[in-house]
C-alpha positions as a printed Julia matrix, in Angstrom:
188×3 Matrix{Float64}:
 147.32  181.49  107.03
 148.96  181.07  103.82
 153.06  182.08  105.14
 155.13  184.08  102.8
 157.53  181.97  101.25
 161.16  182.24  102.84
 162.6   179.56  101.73
 165.91  180.61  100.39
 166.83  181.95  103.75
 166.35  178.92  105.57
 168.62  177.63  107.94
 170.16  180.92  108.07
 170.54  183.07  110.6
 170.37  187.44  110.12
 173.22  189.21  111.91
 170.32  190.72  113.87
 168.71  187.6   115.43
 166.3   187.33  117.62
 168.32  184.28  118.81
 171.1   186.77  119.73
 168.86  189.17  121.07
 171.87  190.93  122.87
 171.31  193.53  119.64
 168.61  195.49  121.21
 170.23  197.12  123.6
 173.32  197.69  121.56
 173.94  201.67  120.55
 174.82  203.08  117.38
 177.97  202.46  117.68
 178.3   199.12  118.93
 176.09  197.74  116.83
 178.35  199.53  113.93
 181.81  197.38  116.08
 179.49  194.14  115.72
 179.06  194.08  112.29
 182.19  195.72  111.19
 183.53  192.98  113.46
 181.33  190.12  111.54
 181.92  190.97  107.87
 186.12  191.01  108.91
 185.33  187.72  109.79
 183.66  186.45  106.58
 186.58  188.1   104.73
 189.22  185.92  107.04
 187.37  183.42  105.48
 187.19  183.99  102.18
 191.11  185.74  102.36
 192.24  181.86  103.84
 190.31  179.71  101.07
 192.23  182.12   98.09
 195.19  180.68  100.34
 194.05  177.32  100.48
 193.26  178.09   96.76
 196.78  179.46   95.48
 198.89  177.12   97.83
 196.78  174.1    96.6
 197.6   175.3    92.51
 201.43  175.92   92.99
 200.29  179.26   92.52
 202.53  182.07   94.0
 201.34  185.49   94.48
 203.32  188.46   93.99
 206.4   188.68   95.44
 206.09  192.26   98.03
 205.94  192.14  101.86
 201.8   191.36  101.78
 200.56  189.46  104.84
 199.46  186.82  101.81
 202.14  187.22   99.58
 204.57  185.53  102.34
 202.36  183.3   103.97
 201.54  182.02  100.49
 204.82  182.1    98.99
 206.68  180.41  101.53
 204.38  178.17  102.26
 204.92  176.63   98.65
 208.67  177.7    98.89
 209.09  175.22  102.28
 206.3   172.6    99.92
 203.38  173.04  102.79
 200.09  171.73  102.92
 197.12  173.85  103.24
 194.48  173.48  105.5
 195.62  169.99  107.14
 192.91  168.49  109.92
 195.4   167.5   113.22
 193.14  164.9   115.16
 193.46  163.95  118.44
 190.27  162.9   119.14
 186.01  163.7   118.89
 186.96  166.58  121.35
 190.74  167.91  120.32
 191.72  168.61  116.26
 192.21  171.33  114.66
 193.17  173.2   111.62
 196.11  174.53  110.55
 196.34  176.86  107.82
 199.79  175.34  106.78
 202.06  172.81  108.14
 204.9   169.81  106.53
 207.11  167.52  107.89
 210.71  166.87  106.54
 211.1   163.22  107.33
 215.41  163.67  105.98
 215.61  167.5   108.58
 213.09  166.37  110.89
 211.64  170.08  110.7
 208.04  170.55  111.83
 206.81  173.63  110.71
 203.67  174.69  111.03
 201.95  178.74  109.82
 199.83  181.06  110.97
 197.72  183.59  108.23
 196.23  186.38  110.9
 193.83  187.99  109.32
 191.98  190.2   111.89
 193.47  192.96  114.24
 193.29  190.49  117.17
 197.03  189.72  118.07
 197.59  185.52  116.85
 199.15  183.73  119.47
 201.64  181.32  119.42
 200.35  178.85  121.65
 198.01  177.88  119.19
 200.47  177.11  116.63
 202.25  174.5   119.94
 199.12  173.21  120.44
 199.22  172.24  116.74
 202.57  170.88  117.08
 201.02  168.51  119.78
 197.89  167.47  117.69
 201.07  166.66  115.28
 202.93  164.72  118.03
 199.78  163.01  119.3
 198.66  161.53  115.79
 201.63  160.31  114.18
 202.92  159.23  117.21
 206.18  161.18  117.9
 208.18  162.66  120.95
 209.74  165.91  120.44
 212.53  166.38  121.51
 216.6   167.43  119.7
 215.84  165.18  116.68
 213.24  168.01  115.81
 213.14  170.89  114.26
 209.7   172.94  115.57
 208.9   175.53  113.25
 206.18  177.41  114.39
 204.93  181.37  112.01
 202.61  183.75  112.9
 201.72  186.33  109.58
 199.89  189.2   110.7
 199.3   193.07  109.59
 202.32  192.53  106.47
 204.79  191.0   109.71
 206.16  187.79  110.62
 206.88  186.29  114.2
 209.19  183.38  114.03
 209.24  181.01  117.15
 211.23  177.6   117.76
 209.11  175.65  120.67
 211.19  174.4   123.76
 210.02  170.59  122.94
 209.17  169.82  126.59
 206.99  172.42  126.12
 205.31  170.84  123.23
 205.17  167.2   125.55
 203.31  169.69  127.94
 200.84  170.35  125.61
 200.63  166.89  125.08
 199.33  165.84  128.52
 197.08  168.24  128.55
 195.99  167.24  125.46
 196.25  163.68  126.51
 194.1   164.11  130.11
 191.82  166.39  129.62
 190.45  164.09  126.98
 190.21  161.11  129.03
 188.34  163.36  131.34
 186.24  164.37  129.1
 184.82  161.08  128.13
 184.96  159.48  131.73
 182.3   163.18  131.7
 180.12  161.8   129.14
 180.29  158.33  130.29
 179.04  159.66  133.25
 176.1   162.01  131.63
 175.94  159.69  128.73
């Protein structure tokens, strides 16, 4: 058999892939909804890359009330680092959309850009804060200010979490990581 050459798509997956066969039972409305969701995820990835480039290049966007402009311009104003990985272990790490830590004012800022329709959850940013404190061996408390922001739907939601809540998340990270390592050792 002489197989057709499909090397240009090798390693990629089609939207209607046999490996995720649930689409066989989709109604036309469900198919459309799933496809549009996938397209929104692709757009979100591209918008995050654009924001990262603008921040890295110190390129302000027009001063208007759009989510992207406010996110980029605020990150530049606070001298934030885009797309920073926060690492505790191979079991738990993540990438903050924009983050800064001002040693002089002892202020940690984490901003999150949400491009989808599902409302952002502040707990995600609290986890980033916990990862920051764990990675840099610092203890959140009265001497630190933590400012978390979600940028979505042309609005900004800001939250200053209680340091004890961040410490609780830090404890969960440490205990869950240890449990996973124990499981790996037992099943290894």
